[in-house]
VOBA-1610 file (N, C-alpha, C; in pm, whole numbers, padded with zeros to 5 digits, always signed):
BEGIN
Leu+03175+06322+11262Leu+03272+06359+11364Leu+03412+06335+11308Glu+03487+06441+11291Glu+03624+06427+11244Glu+03715+06399+11363Arg+03822+06328+11340Arg+03916+06296+11448Arg+04059+06315+11400Leu+04146+06336+11497Leu+04288+06338+11466Leu+04329+06198+11427Val+04418+06185+11335Val+04463+06055+11285Val+04596+06019+11351Pro+04607+05901+11414Pro+04734+05866+11479Pro+04839+05820+11378Tyr+04958+05874+11393Tyr+05075+05830+11316Tyr+05179+05788+11418Thr+05183+05661+11452Thr+05261+05617+11565Thr+05411+05637+11549Lys+05472+05582+11449Lys+05618+05585+11443Lys+05672+05690+11347Trp+05589+05771+11288Trp+05636+05860+11183Trp+05688+05994+11235Leu+05650+06038+11354Leu+05693+06168+11401Leu+05783+06163+11524Gly+05821+06046+11568Gly+05909+06033+11684Gly+06054+06056+11648Ser+06141+06040+11745Ser+06283+06067+11725Ser+06347+05971+11625His+06285+05857+11597His+06340+05760+11503His+06277+05773+11364Ser+06203+05879+11342Ser+06135+05900+11215Ser+06233+05933+11103Lys+06201+05889+10984Lys+06279+05923+10866Lys+06211+06036+10787Met+06091+06078+10834Met+06017+06182+10766Met+06080+06319+10794Ala+06095+06400+10692Ala+06150+06535+10708Ala+06037+06627+10753Tyr+06050+06684+10871Tyr+05952+06781+10920Tyr+06024+06882+11008Arg+05960+06995+11030Arg+06012+07094+11123Arg+05895+07167+11186Trp+05915+07209+11308Trp+05812+07282+11380Trp+05816+07428+11334Leu+05700+07483+11299Leu+05690+07624+11265Leu+05653+07706+11388Ser+05604+07639+11489Ser+05571+07698+11618Ser+05626+07604+11724Lys+05685+07658+11828Lys+05746+07574+11932Lys+05640+07488+12001Pro+05661+07357+12010Pro+05566+07271+12081Pro+05553+07315+12226Arg+05430+07310+12278Arg+05408+07348+12418Arg+05283+07282+12471Cys+05273+07280+12601Cys+05160+07217+12669Cys+05036+07306+12661Val+04922+07245+12626Val+04795+07318+12626Val+04695+07258+12725Phe+04732+07144+12789Phe+04643+07082+12887Phe+04726+06991+12976Glu+04697+06992+13106Glu+04764+06902+13201Glu+04659+06823+13276Val+04690+06698+13303Val+04604+06612+13384Val+04693+06528+13474Asp+04653+06513+13599Asp+04724+06426+13692Asp+04659+06288+13683Leu+04728+06193+13621Leu+04671+06060+13602Leu+04657+05982+13732Asn+04723+06029+13839Asn+04707+05964+13970Asn+04571+05995+14031Thr+04510+06109+13991Thr+04382+06148+14049Thr+04271+06158+13945Tyr+04302+06133+13818Tyr+04201+06144+13713Tyr+04084+06049+13739Gly+03965+06101+13729Gly+03846+06020+13750Gly+03795+06022+13893Thr+03869+06083+13986Thr+03825+06086+14125Thr+03764+06219+14164Ala+03772+06321+14079Ala+03719+06453+14110Ala+03621+06495+14001Asp+03527+06581+14039Asp+03434+06635+13940Asp+03509+06732+13850Val+03485+06720+13720Val+03548+06808+13621Val+03439+06863+13530Pro+03462+06979+13472Pro+03361+07031+13379Pro+03352+06942+13255Pro+03230+06919+13203Pro+03215+06833+13085Pro+03287+06889+12962Leu+03291+07022+12950Leu+03356+07086+12836Leu+03428+07211+12884Glu+03555+07220+12850Glu+03636+07336+12886Glu+03708+07383+12760Lys+03685+07510+12720Lys+03751+07565+12602Lys+03850+07672+12643Thr+03968+07667+12583Thr+04070+07769+12607Thr+04128+07814+12474Met+04176+07938+12470Met+04242+07992+12351Met+04392+07998+12378His+04470+07964+12277His+04615+07966+12288His+04672+08037+12167Ser+04770+08120+12193Ser+04838+08190+12085Ser+04958+08107+12040Leu+04967+08079+11911Leu+05080+08006+11855Leu+05171+08106+11785Ser+05286+08130+11841Ser+05382+08222+11781Ser+05461+08148+11673Ile+05453+08198+11552Ile+05524+08137+11440Ile+05670+08180+11446Glu+05761+08082+11439Glu+05904+08109+11455Glu+05984+08087+11328Ala+05917+08049+11219Ala+05986+08029+11091Ala+05886+08045+10977Asn+05931+08099+10867Asn+05848+08106+10747Asn+05826+07964+10697Gly+05708+07938+10644Gly+05685+07804+10590Gly+05540+07782+10555Arg+05511+07654+10530Arg+05375+07612+10496Arg+05330+07510+10599Ala+05226+07546+10674Ala+05175+07459+10780Ala+05083+07355+10720His+05121+07229+10732His+05043+07118+10679His+04950+07058+10782Ala+04982+07073+10912Ala+04903+07003+11014Ala+04923+07063+11152Val+04825+07036+11239Val+04838+07055+11383Val+04875+06919+11437Val+04977+06913+11521Val+05024+06786+11577Val+05003+06789+11728Ala+04941+06686+11781Ala+04920+06674+11926Ala+04982+06544+11973Arg+05035+06544+12095Arg+05093+06422+12150Arg+05103+06432+12301Trp+05115+06317+12364Trp+05124+06307+12509Trp+05268+06315+12557Val+05286+06371+12675Val+05411+06363+12750Val+05373+06327+12893Ala+05439+06229+12951Ala+05414+06190+13090Ala+05539+06220+13172Trp+05519+06289+13285Trp+05629+06320+13376Trp+05614+06237+13502Gly+05725+06204+13564Gly+05723+06132+13691Gly+05653+06211+13800Ala+05670+06342+13797Ala+05604+06432+13892Ala+05598+06571+13830Leu+05490+06643+13854Leu+05476+06776+13795Leu+05585+06872+13842Glu+05630+06853+13966Glu+05733+06944+14018Glu+05873+06911+13966Asn+05891+06792+13906Asn+06020+06753+13851Asn+05999+06696+13711Arg+06013+06779+13611Arg+05987+06736+13473Arg+06112+06679+13404Ser+06214+06650+13480Ser+06334+06592+13420Ser+06312+06444+13387Leu+06219+06379+13455Leu+06186+06240+13427Leu+06060+06237+13342Ser+06075+06202+13214Ser+05958+06203+13127Ser+05965+06092+13024Leu+05849+06059+12970Leu+05835+05968+12856Leu+05749+06038+12752Asp+05795+06037+12629Asp+05717+06093+12519Asp+05768+06034+12389Ala+05716+06081+12278Ala+05755+06027+12147Ala+05901+06055+12114Glu+05964+06149+12181Glu+06104+06183+12156Glu+06200+06112+12251Ser+06148+06034+12346Ser+06233+05966+12443Ser+06327+05868+12375Glu+06439+05843+12435Glu+06536+05749+12380Glu+06483+05606+12380Tyr+06388+05578+12467Tyr+06328+05445+12471Tyr+06248+05423+12343Leu+06292+05332+12257Leu+06232+05312+12125Leu+06083+05284+12131Gly+06038+05213+12231Gly+05896+05178+12241Gly+05805+05298+12249Arg+05851+05409+12304Arg+05766+05528+12316Arg+05732+05583+12178Gly+05826+05585+12088Gly+05800+05636+11954Gly+05704+05548+11876Leu+05698+05421+11914Leu+05611+05327+11844Leu+05472+05317+11906Thr+05464+05334+12038Thr+05336+05312+12104Thr+05269+05440+12152Trp+05338+05551+12157Trp+05276+05678+12196Trp+05266+05763+12071Pro+05156+05755+12002Pro+05148+05820+11872Pro+05141+05972+11881Ser+05181+06033+11773Ser+05151+06174+11749Ser+05022+06175+11670Tyr+04934+06267+11702Tyr+04807+06278+11632Tyr+04814+06397+11539Val+04773+06377+11415Val+04792+06479+11312Val+04657+06518+11252Gln+04629+06649+11249Gln+04510+06701+11182Gln+04557+06789+11068Ala+04524+06750+10946Ala+04562+06829+10829Ala+04499+06967+10835Leu+04573+07066+10788Leu+04523+07203+10775Leu+04507+07235+10627Val+04409+07315+10594Val+04382+07351+10455Val+04367+07502+10447Ala+04435+07562+10349Ala+04426+07706+10329Ala+04282+07746+10297Gln+04249+07871+10332Gln+04116+07924+10304Gln+04081+07916+10156Ser+03952+07906+10128Ser+03897+07909+09992Ser+03938+07790+09907Gln+03982+07681+09969Gln+04018+07562+09893Gln+03896+07472+09879Pro+03884+07401+09768Pro+03769+07312+09749Pro+03778+07190+09841Pro+03663+07127+09869Pro+03666+07004+09950Pro+03762+06902+09890Gly+03836+06836+09978Gly+03933+06736+09934Gly+04071+06793+09908Ser+04085+06924+09909Ser+04215+06988+09886Ser+04302+06975+10011Leu+04430+06961+09992Leu+04524+06959+10104Leu+04629+07068+10088Glu+04591+07181+10030Glu+04682+07294+10015Glu+04714+07351+10153Pro+04842+07349+10196Pro+04876+07395+10330Pro+04861+07546+10345Ile+04872+07591+10469Ile+04858+07733+10503Ile+04996+07797+10507Ser+05012+07908+10441Ser+05139+07982+10446Ser+05145+08064+10574Val+05257+08054+10645Val+05278+08130+10769Val+05412+08202+10762Gln+05421+08311+10838Gln+05542+08392+10838Gln+05596+08407+10980Asn+05727+08408+10993Asn+05793+08429+11121Asn+05737+08557+11184Gly+05702+08549+11312Gly+05651+08664+11385Gly+05499+08671+11392Glu+05428+08594+11309Glu+05282+08593+11316Glu+05237+08523+11444Ser+05116+08555+11486Ser+05055+08490+11601Ser+04921+08435+11557Trp+04906+08303+11561Trp+04782+08236+11522Trp+04707+08194+11648Gln+04576+08190+11640Gln+04492+08152+11752Gln+04446+08007+11738Leu+04462+07930+11845Leu+04420+07790+11849Leu+04321+07773+11962Glu+04201+07725+11930Glu+04101+07694+12031Glu+04117+07547+12068Val+04131+07520+12197Val+04143+07383+12248Val+04020+07355+12333Ala+03945+07252+12296Ala+03830+07208+12375Ala+03865+07074+12437Val+03842+07062+12568Val+03868+06937+12640Val+03734+06886+12693Arg+03701+06765+12655Arg+03577+06701+12700Arg+03615+06589+12798Gln+03544+06589+12912Gln+03567+06487+13013Gln+03433+06442+13069Gly+03431+06327+13131Gly+03309+06277+13196Gly+03191+06273+13101Thr+03080+06337+13140Thr+02957+06336+13060Thr+02970+06414+12930Gly+03073+06495+12915Gly+03092+06573+12793Gly+03162+06497+12682Lys+03212+06376+12712Lys+03286+06300+12612Lys+03195+06250+12500Val+03248+06250+12378Val+03174+06206+12261Val+03201+06060+12231Thr+03324+06014+12253Thr+03361+05875+12226Thr+03372+05799+12357Gly+03397+05672+12348Gly+03414+05590+12467Gly+03560+05575+12508Ala+03649+05655+12449Ala+03792+05644+12479Ala+03821+05681+12623Ala+03921+05617+12680Ala+03964+05649+12816Ala+04030+05786+12817Gly+04018+05856+12927Gly+04085+05985+12943Gly+04011+06098+12872Pro+04067+06217+12882Pro+04005+06334+12820Pro+04004+06322+12667Glu+03908+06389+12603Glu+03902+06400+12458Glu+03932+06544+12420Phe+04000+06562+12308Phe+04043+06696+12268Phe+03989+06732+12131Ser+03961+06859+12114Ser+03921+06914+11985Ser+04004+07039+11963Phe+04063+07052+11845Phe+04146+07167+11812Phe+04085+07241+11694Lys+04087+07375+11701Lys+04035+07455+11591Lys+04129+07573+11571Leu+04191+07579+11455Leu+04279+07690+11421Leu+04191+07803+11369Leu+04195+07916+11437Leu+04103+08026+11407Leu+04164+08134+11320Gly+04291+08133+11296Gly+04355+08235+11213Gly+04451+08319+11294Thr+04501+08423+11232Thr+04598+08510+11299Thr+04528+08609+11389Ala+04604+08666+11481Ala+04550+08769+11569Ala+04506+08891+11488Ala+04560+08904+11365Ala+04524+09015+11278Ala+04386+08996+11216Gly+04326+08878+11233Gly+04188+08862+11192Gly+04158+08768+11078Asn+04249+08678+11040Asn+04213+08578+10939Asn+04093+08500+10990Ser+04007+08460+10901Ser+03887+08389+10942Ser+03917+08243+10974Asp+03814+08174+11019Asp+03822+08033+11055Asp+03882+07949+10942Leu+03976+07862+10977Leu+04042+07777+10878Leu+03991+07635+10890Gly+04025+07553+10793Gly+03977+07415+10790Gly+04053+07321+10880Gly+04079+07358+11004Gly+04155+07273+11094Gly+04076+07224+11212Asp+03943+07222+11204Asp+03860+07177+11314Asp+03864+07025+11321Thr+03884+06971+11441Thr+03894+06827+11454Thr+03851+06781+11592Glu+03820+06657+11604Glu+03784+06594+11732Glu+03879+06480+11759Leu+03913+06459+11885Leu+03992+06344+11928Leu+03922+06278+12042
//
């Protein structure tokens, strides 16, 4: 079982690591933590998301992270890895899954080349309740980068969280 690897302080607003987003970060799953665990949920839910590439570059990883809002109807109050509160960058990790270009040998970390204007497909699987694989609290996530809408085949970005 592969898992996303947590990098707590390396991708927050206080990071010294040089990185840039090739696709605009966006929400792929929402959960109301005030009611989580009180309602029946499907054990496994899979959704497809299109990632619009906004800059030419080499994609090294899929990055996932939490954002908490005070209320869904008012997203101006939030805590996340980019918050000014230093503790968030240290205790709310970003999870990183390395991506590997097609036809690379095992152990290779050759990134994937992407071009501005491309659209890549990302499969997001959410496991809850009886569908969970680990004993971690809250939902578990699995991400799989499937390639471009033009038909690139499955890439080495399958992971479990």
